[in-house]
N, C-alpha and C positions, 0 to 999 in steps of 0.2 A: 800545369806548371812543372818546370824541371827542377825537382828537388834532388839534392845530393845526399842528404842524410835524413833518416827517420829515427826519432828518439822514442825509445820504448819507456813508458811509465806504467809499471804495474800498480794497480789500485785495489786495496782491500780495506773498506770502511775508512776512507779518508775524506769524508764530506767537508770537514773543516779546513782542508788544505786546497780544495779544488779551485775556488775563486782566485786564490793567490797563485796557483800554478798557471791559470789562464792569463792573468795579467802579467806575470813575470815572463812567461814565454812569448806572449804577444810583443812585449817590449824587446826581448832578446832577438826575436825574429826580425824586428825592424832595424836592428843595429848590426847584426852579424853579416859577414861577407858570404857565408855559406848558406844557401837556401835549404831550409830544413822544415820538418813538420813533426808533430807529436802523434804517437800511436798509444792511446790508453789501452791497457789490458785490465778490464774489470774482472777481478778474480773472485767472483761470486759474492760481492759485497752484500751485506744485510742491512746497511743503513741506506741513506738516500743518494749514495755516491753515483750510481749509474744514471739516475735522472739528471743529476747535475752534469755528468759527462755528456749525455745526449744533448742537453741544452747547449753546452759549450761547442759541440761539434756541428750543430745545426747551422747550415749556410756558412761554414768556416772551413775552407779546404786545408788550412794548416793544422787542423785537429781531427783525428780519426779515432775509432775505437773498435775493439773486439770485446765481447761480453761472454764470460764463461757461464755455463748453466749452474755450476756449483764451484765452491772453493777447491782449487787444485794445487795451490802453493806457488811460491816465487819462481822456482825453476821451470814449472810448466808455463807460467805467464811469460817468462823470457823466451822460452822455446816457441810459444805461439807467435810472439812478436817476430822473431827471426824467420819463422816459417812463412809469414805473410808479407814480408818486406821485400821490395824489389829495387830500392835505391842503392847507390854504390856503397854508402856507409850506414852503419847502425850506431846510434848513440844509446846510452842507458843512464838513467838517473832515477832515484827513489822519489816517491810522491811526497815525502816529508820535507823536501827542499832543504835538507841539512847540507847539501852541496848546491851549487848554483849553476844554472845553464850557461851563464856568461863565461865560465871556465872551459866550456866546450871549445871555445876559440883557441885556448892555450893548447889543448890536445890536438886540435885540427892542424896546427902549424907543422906537426911532424908525421901525420898519418900517411903521407905519400911514401915514406921510407920504411914503414912498419906495417905489420898485419894488425896490430892493436896498439893504441896509446891509452894508458890507464892512469887514473889519478891516485895519489895517496894523500891522506889527510895530515897536513903539517901540524896543526894544533887542534886536537879533538875537543869539541864542545859538548861532550856527552856527560851523563851522570857518572859518578864513581862506579856504581855497580855495572853499568854498561861497559865502561872502560875495562874493568876487571874481566868481564865475560869475554870481551874481544881479545884481551891479552892472552887468556887461556886458550881460546880457539886458535889464534894465530900461532901460539907457541906449539900447539899440537901439530898444526899443519906444517910448520917449518921443520920440526924435528923429524917428521915422517916422510916428507916429500922434497924438502929443500929446493923449492922452485925459484928462489930468489925474489919472490914478490913481497914487497914491503908491507902492503896493506890490502889484503884480498877482500876485505869488507867494504872498501870504498866503492860507492855505487857509480861514480862518474867514469865512464868508459866510452871510447870510440873504437869500433871494430870494422874491418872490411867485411862486407856482406858475404862475399863468396867464401871467405874463411869461416865466418860465423855459421854458415849453413852446413859446414862439415864437422862442427863440434859434436862429439858423441854425447847424448843427453842421458841423464839419470837424475833421480831426486837428489837435491843437494848440489847439483852441478854449478849453481850460481856462485858457489864459493871457489870454483876452480876454473873459471873461464880463462884467465891468463895461462894457467898450467895446461889446459886442454889445447890451447893454441900452440904452446910450445911442443906438444906432442906431434903436431903437424909440421914441426921444424920451422914454425913461424917465429918472427921477431917481435918483441914487445918493448915499449918504452914507458917508463914511469915518471910522472911529473907531479910536483906538489900542487894541490888545489886547496881552496878555502873550505872551511867547515863551520857550521853554525848550529846553534841550539835548536832543537825541535820546538816550535812555538804553537803547534796545534796538532790534535790527534794524539794517538798513543802508539808506542813501539810494539811491533808484533813479535819481537824476539825476547827470549829469556835464557836462563842458564841451561835449560834442557835443549832447546833447538839451536842455541849458539855454540855450546860446548860438547854436549854428549852426542848430538846428531852429527856435529862436525867430525868427531872422532870416527864414527861409523862411516861417514862419507869419505873421509881421508883414506881409509882402508879400501873402499871401493875404487878410488882413484889409483891407489898403488897397484891394485890388480889390473886395472885398465892400462896403466902405463907399461906394465910388464908384458901385456898381451897385445898392445896396440900394433896395428899393421901399417907400415909405411913402405912405399915402393916408388921407384922412378922408372918410367918407360923410356928406354933409349931409342928404340926403333919400333915401327908398327906398319902393318899393311892390312887395313880393314876396309872392305868394300861395302 
């Protein structure tokens, strides 16, 4: 089958969400004009998530998986997905389905003119503590790198695969995907998407990994931005 987009879904102990992911994406695939498939990245789950993923993927070409030997973190999961994808486009969404795959079609309308089209959550449906943590993390990032990104934590994104494969990776890079594309002189567009309450499973983020680690990673990005190499070849003769 000729797929145009592969959608990365990192999974770490999300057994309670996987049946809903399966049914939601099956319905989305039947309605979308863009031929797409899912690539699950099992990030060393310790519940029954991988067995459910394997069951979903059996005899179903629209669902594939990679399984990590041990938990490596969100940035590693995204990198593994990008490394193994050969479709023209890469989608990204979280397994909690607090954003919806149906909004991919909104982002896809503009992807031909940009290197990435990313969502921002118009009306957050999170708990107060999670909103405060995100506010702190976003404030830190904006004050230190000022990349113009409204909502770096929104998981709904569409990227051109050739651009995504050039992103320099480090732990915490998932917070800076748009900024790292801008380092390549790429263009991004931001569009409002829907946001919903988490109805199953538990969040993997807290004040430590959402704010304190974000501060550390922001300084790593600032160093990378200062040292990043860009060049344009005007002429060449290579045999």
